[in-house]
Structures are given as structure tokens and as C-alpha cells.
C-alpha positions in Angstrom: 108.0 106.3 74.4 108.8 108.5 71.5 106.4 111.4 71.1 105.1 112.3 67.7 104.2 115.8 66.6 103.5 117.3 63.2 105.8 120.0 61.7 103.1 122.6 61.7 102.6 122.2 65.4 106.3 122.3 66.1 106.4 125.6 64.2 103.5 126.9 66.3 105.4 126.0 69.5 108.4 127.9 68.2 106.2 130.9 67.5 104.9 130.8 71.1 108.5 130.5 72.4 109.5 133.6 70.4 106.5 135.5 72.0 107.8 134.4 75.5 111.2 135.8 74.8 109.8 139.0 73.4 107.4 139.3 76.4 110.2 138.6 78.9 108.1 136.6 81.4 109.2 133.0 81.7 106.9 132.2 84.6 103.5 133.4 85.8 102.7 134.9 82.5 100.2 135.0 79.7 100.8 131.5 78.3 99.8 129.9 81.6 96.7 132.1 81.7 95.7 131.2 78.2 96.4 127.5 78.7 94.2 127.5 81.8 91.4 129.4 80.0 91.4 127.0 77.0 91.7 123.9 79.1 88.9 125.1 81.3 86.7 125.7 78.3 87.5 122.1 77.1 86.4 120.5 80.4 83.9 123.2 81.5 85.7 123.6 84.9 87.9 126.2 86.6 91.4 125.1 85.7 94.8 126.0 86.9 98.2 124.7 85.8 100.4 122.9 88.3 103.9 121.4 88.2 102.7 117.8 88.2 99.6 115.7 88.7 100.9 114.5 92.0 101.4 118.1 93.2 97.8 118.8 92.2 96.5 116.0 94.4 98.7 117.0 97.3 97.4 120.6 97.0 93.7 119.4 97.0 94.4 117.3 100.1 96.0 120.2 101.9 93.0 122.4 101.1 90.5 119.9 102.6 92.9 119.1 105.4 93.3 115.4 105.7 95.8 115.6 108.6 95.2 112.5 110.8 92.2 111.4 108.7 91.6 108.5 106.3 91.5 108.7 102.5 90.2 105.8 100.5 92.3 105.0 97.4 92.1 102.0 95.0 95.2 99.9 95.2 95.5 99.7 91.4 96.9 103.2 90.8 100.2 104.9 90.6 101.9 104.9 94.0 102.2 108.7 93.7 98.6 109.0 94.9 99.5 107.2 98.1 102.6 109.3 98.6 100.6 112.5 98.2 98.0 111.4 100.8 100.8 110.6 103.3 102.7 113.8 102.6 99.4 115.7 103.4 99.2 113.9 106.7 96.4 111.5 105.8 96.1 107.7 106.3 95.7 105.7 103.1 93.0 103.0 103.1 93.3 100.8 100.1 90.1 99.6 98.4 89.4 97.1 95.6 88.4 97.8 92.0 85.8 96.3 89.6 86.7 93.8 87.0 84.5 95.6 84.4 86.2 99.0 84.4 89.3 98.6 86.6 88.1 101.5 88.7 87.2 101.9 92.4 84.5 99.4 93.6 81.6 101.3 95.0 80.7 98.3 97.2 84.2 97.9 98.6 84.5 101.7 99.1 81.4 101.6 101.3 82.9 98.8 103.4 86.1 100.9 104.0 84.3 104.1 105.1 84.5 105.0 108.8 83.8 108.0 110.9 87.4 109.1 110.1 87.0 109.0 106.3 87.7 112.5 105.0 88.1 111.8 101.3 87.8 109.3 98.5 90.1 109.3 95.5 88.6 107.8 92.3 91.1 107.0 89.6 89.7 107.1 86.0 91.9 104.2 84.8 92.9 103.8 81.2 91.2 106.9 79.8 87.6 106.2 80.6 85.4 107.5 83.5 84.7 105.1 86.3 81.5 103.3 85.6 80.2 103.8 89.2 81.2 107.5 89.4 77.6 108.7 89.9 76.9 106.3 92.7 80.2 107.1 94.4 79.6 110.9 94.0 76.1 110.7 95.4 77.2 108.6 98.4 80.1 110.9 99.2 77.9 113.9 99.0 75.3 112.3 101.3 78.0 111.4 103.8 79.9 114.7 103.7 83.0 113.1 102.3 85.2 114.9 99.7 85.4 113.1 96.3 88.7 113.7 94.4 89.1 112.6 90.8 92.4 111.4 89.5 92.1 112.3 85.8 95.7 111.6 84.9 94.6 109.1 82.2 91.3 110.8 81.2 92.1 113.5 78.7 89.1 113.7 76.4 87.0 111.4 78.5 83.3 112.3 79.1 80.0 110.7 80.1 76.8 112.2 78.8 78.8 115.4 78.2 80.4 115.6 81.6 84.2 115.7 81.6 86.4 113.8 84.1 86.9 116.0 87.1 83.2 117.2 87.0 81.7 114.7 89.4 83.5 115.5 92.7 85.0 118.4 94.7 88.1 118.7 92.5 90.3 116.7 90.2 93.7 116.7 88.6 95.2 115.9 85.2 98.8 114.8 84.4 100.8 115.9 81.4 103.6 113.5 81.9 105.4 112.4 78.7 103.4 109.2 78.3 100.0 110.9 78.6 97.5 111.6 75.8 98.3 115.3 76.2 102.0 115.1 76.9 104.2 118.1 77.9 107.0 116.1 79.4 106.0 117.3 82.9 103.1 119.3 84.3 99.5 119.0 85.2 96.2 120.8 85.7 94.0 121.2 88.8 90.2 121.4 88.0 87.1 122.2 90.1 83.7 123.7 90.1 84.6 125.4 93.4 85.9 128.9 92.7 87.0 129.5 96.3 89.3 126.5 96.2 90.7 127.5 92.8 91.5 131.0 94.2 93.2 129.4 97.2 95.2 127.1 94.9 96.5 130.0 92.8 98.3 131.3 95.9 99.2 127.9 97.3 101.1 126.9 94.2 103.2 130.0 94.5 104.4 129.9 98.1 101.1 131.3 99.3 101.8 134.7 97.9 100.3 137.1 95.3 101.7 140.2 93.6 99.7 143.4 93.7 100.9 146.7 92.2 104.5 145.3 92.2 104.3 144.3 95.9 104.5 140.8 97.2 101.8 139.9 99.7 101.5 136.6 101.6 97.8 135.6 102.0 98.5 132.0 103.1 100.7 130.7 105.9 101.6 127.7 103.7 102.3 126.8 100.1 105.2 125.8 97.9 106.5 126.1 94.3 104.1 124.1 92.2 104.1 126.5 89.2 104.3 125.6 85.6 106.7 127.7 83.5 105.7 129.6 80.4 107.5 127.3 78.0 105.6 124.2 79.2 102.3 126.2 79.1 103.1 127.2 75.5 103.6 123.5 74.6 100.3 122.8 76.4 98.5 125.3 74.1 99.9 123.5 71.1 99.0 120.0 72.4 95.5 121.1 73.4 95.0 122.3 69.8 96.1 118.9 68.7 94.0 117.0 71.2 90.9 116.5 69.1 93.0 115.1 66.3 94.9 112.8 68.7 91.6 111.5 70.1 90.1 111.0 66.6 93.1 108.8 65.7 92.9 106.8 68.9 89.2 106.3 68.6 89.5 105.2 65.0 92.1 102.6 66.0 90.0 101.5 69.0 87.0 100.9 66.7 89.2 98.4 64.7 90.3 96.7 68.0 86.7 96.4 69.0 86.2 94.0 66.0 89.2 91.9 67.2 88.9 91.7 71.0 85.7 90.3 72.5 87.0 90.3 76.0 87.7 94.0 76.7 86.4 97.0 78.7 83.0 97.8 77.2 81.7 101.3 77.9 78.2 102.2 79.0 76.0 104.3 76.8 77.0 107.9 76.5 80.6 107.4 77.6 83.6 108.6 75.5 87.0 107.3 76.4 90.2 109.3 75.8 91.9 105.9 75.2 95.1 106.4 77.2 95.0 102.6 77.1 93.0 100.0 75.2 92.3 97.2 77.7 91.7 93.6 76.7 91.5 90.5 78.8 93.0 87.0 78.6 94.8 87.4 75.3 98.5 86.9 74.4 99.9 89.8 72.4 103.0 90.1 70.3 103.4 93.6 71.6 101.7 95.6 74.3 102.2 98.8 76.3 102.6 99.1 80.1 99.7 97.6 82.1 97.5 99.5 84.6 98.7 98.1 86.9 100.7 94.9 87.2 100.9 92.8 90.4 104.1 94.4 91.6 102.7 97.9 90.9 99.6 97.5 93.1 100.0 100.0 95.9 99.4 97.6 98.7 102.1 95.3 97.2 104.5 98.2 96.9 104.0 98.8 100.6 104.2 95.1 101.3 100.7 95.0 103.0 98.7 91.8 103.4 95.3 92.8 102.1 92.4 91.0 100.5 91.7 92.8 97.2 90.8 90.0 94.9 89.5 92.0 91.9 92.7 94.1 91.7 94.8 90.9 91.7 92.6 89.4 89.0 92.8 92.5 86.9 96.5 92.8 87.3 96.9 89.2 86.1 94.4 89.1 83.3 94.4 92.4 81.5 96.7 93.5 78.7 97.1 96.9 77.0 97.0 96.8 73.2 99.1 99.6 71.6 97.0 102.7 71.0 99.5 105.5 71.6 99.5 108.4 69.0 101.9 107.6 66.2 101.6 103.8 66.6 103.1 102.4 63.4 100.2 100.1 62.5 97.4 102.4 63.3 96.3 102.9 59.7 96.4 99.2 58.9 93.2 97.0 58.4 91.5 95.0 61.0 92.7 91.8 59.4 96.3 93.0 59.5 96.1 94.1 63.1 94.6 90.8 64.2 97.4 88.8 62.5 100.1 91.2 63.7 99.1 91.4 67.4 97.5 88.2 68.5 99.3 85.0 69.4 96.8 82.2 68.8 96.9 80.9 72.4 94.7 82.2 75.2 96.3 82.7 78.6 
């Protein structure tokens, strides 16, 4: 997907680049610190940059220590989540989703919990927050299970003022090229737990810190999960654009709401970041990648024979109407969009 950016913001990025060259620090510098600060203010959480969303999830799992333990994960997510769990030594337990929001089913999650369950990963599919997040969070808290939020799609999402990543122990965002806040690569780890955030600062840098010019190793583990200064500078520019991007997406979504009766309908107080606009049982002349298709369901990737009927139904029945920033028809009328996008045959 071609990424759109206005000339004024490209110029701002070049200004940041010039500052980086003048400063001389290409990693672990002021642009990362500023990006973390501004992102944290946006979501009202402690926030730290990371090399990718997947690295963020892996780091969280390492902190809570899932070695030999079970982690519940919805099958309709990117396989990277399952890889991260396995890399951290955990056992993936796949759960079903709901048809209404495409997110983890609270009822199926409860069925999958055992005495060996260490964590649950909720994936905020498509840009909105999981409709059952409060029930899931309360249940996990009661059972002493860590709740981790995959916010890779959820830039700008909130429910009654709470941002994605605010409901559980920690969360992670992705800044991959297709995301609402794209940097090409990169991510952000978020949490209300300052102790974890302080640990993560060291973990992402081989477990070390620098004090008075001396390298000190505070952790016996860690790796290079840093973000460089140039990506952080682009993050500052994209974060400045984010409200404008969301406004354009929400304006287009309001038009789509007049066209598509069968769609994901949000509960009161929820704001979606509209990574995707999800409709059901409609033939489209053009669409963006689905979340997720039959072959992309994690249990199918792993060739596991599991009964997850809602996830199968969703994979077969949903479509993603174009809503990416810069979509060529975004300023057109409702009537134009309906004629342009819909094939007059239901699936």
C-alpha cells in the first residue's frame, strides 16, 4: 500500500533528520524520548518504543515468565502473536472470537482456562476495542491471570475515554507500513505498571544501561529491540498527523454507515481508529486485506483440527471496505461510493 503524507509533514521530518545529524546520536537519543513522551500523553500510559509490535509482545511475555505455561490467544490474529508466545516458552491455546466484534470470545476464553493459564492476549481487531474487554479484564484480575492487549490495529481507539492498552497489565502497538500510524517498522510497549516499563527499557537494550559513561548490566537477559532515532523522528511527525488521519477515516466511515447495514456496530462510548471498516455478506468491487481469512487463522496455519466456529464464520463472511488514508474516493458522496463499491449480489 502506498503511504500518503502531505508536503508540510515531509518537511518537518527532514527538519528532525537535520537535528539528528547535528546531535550526532542515531540511537537511544532525544527523538525516542520525545516520541515516547508524546505517545504516552496520547494514550495516558507509560510508553516505550520497540523495534516491532511482535518484539513488544515477546518482551511482555518474558517479563511475566510464561515458560511452560499456557497463553490463550484468539485464532483470528496475525501468526506473529503465536510465534512470540512460543519463543517465550509458552504454550498457545487457541480460542474463538465473537461474530459481533471479531475479538476474543469471553465465554470461549473461560472454557479454555486451566490451572496452567498464565496469560490471555486480547486482540483489538480492525481498530476498535474488544466489546467484552471489561468482562475479560475483570475475570483475569479475579483469577490472577495476566491480560495483554494487542493494540496493533487500535491507534486512536478508545472506550469511554480509555485507550487501547489501558485495560490489562500491558499492551503493544505496531507501526508497520500498513498501520494507521505507519513508520515502515517499529512499535510501542504501553503499561500502567512503571516497574515493568523500567525493566523493559533495559531488556530492549541487551539488559544494560549507561551511567556516567559506563555500561552496567542490570539484567541477565535482553536483546536489541531498540528503535533508531530516524524512525522515532518519523513517529513524531505521524503522531502529529494522527488526529487528522483519524478525522478523515471517521468521516469516510460515517458515509459507509449509510451504505452497509451488516457491519460491526460499536457500543456507546466507543471510538474506533478504523484500521479496517468491516462489513458482512457483501460483494465489493474492491476491498483491502481481511482480518483474517481462512488460511490466515492461526490454527489453520499450524494445521490444527480445532472447533472454532465463529472464527470460521467471520473469515468467510466479512469484507474490509477501503478506508486507508489517501483512498482515492474518500471525498466522494454516499451515492457515488455505493455505486462504485457494491456489486448488486449478496454472497
